[in-house]
C-alpha positions, 0 to 999 in steps of 0.5 A: 893406015886404016883402022882395019889394017891396024887390026889385021896387023895386030892379029898377024903380030899376035899369031907370030908371037904365039908361033914363036913361043910354040917353037921355043917350047918345042925346042926346050922340050926336045932339049929336055927329052935328050937330057940323060940325067933328067930321063934317069931321074924321072925313071927312078922317080917312077920306080919309087912311086910304083914300089910305094916309096913316096915321101911326104914333106917331112919324110922327103926332108929327112931323106935329103938330110941323110943323103947330104950327111952321107955325101959329106962323110964320104968327102971327109974320108 
């Protein structure tokens, strides 16, 4: 195989790899766009942001601790 053909073959292979990657990414995005739980979570996050309920790191951790404790209390009933 000539050097010219090797370069062409590499370009084609690179193109096919990029194309395959794009197709996989689109399929993944499509799957995510149909995930109701994820869509609900994003919607809730947007509502929180719009209403000013944005937590810094410490506030977020405290919120999560409270939710875990609340969940554990309900499990022990």
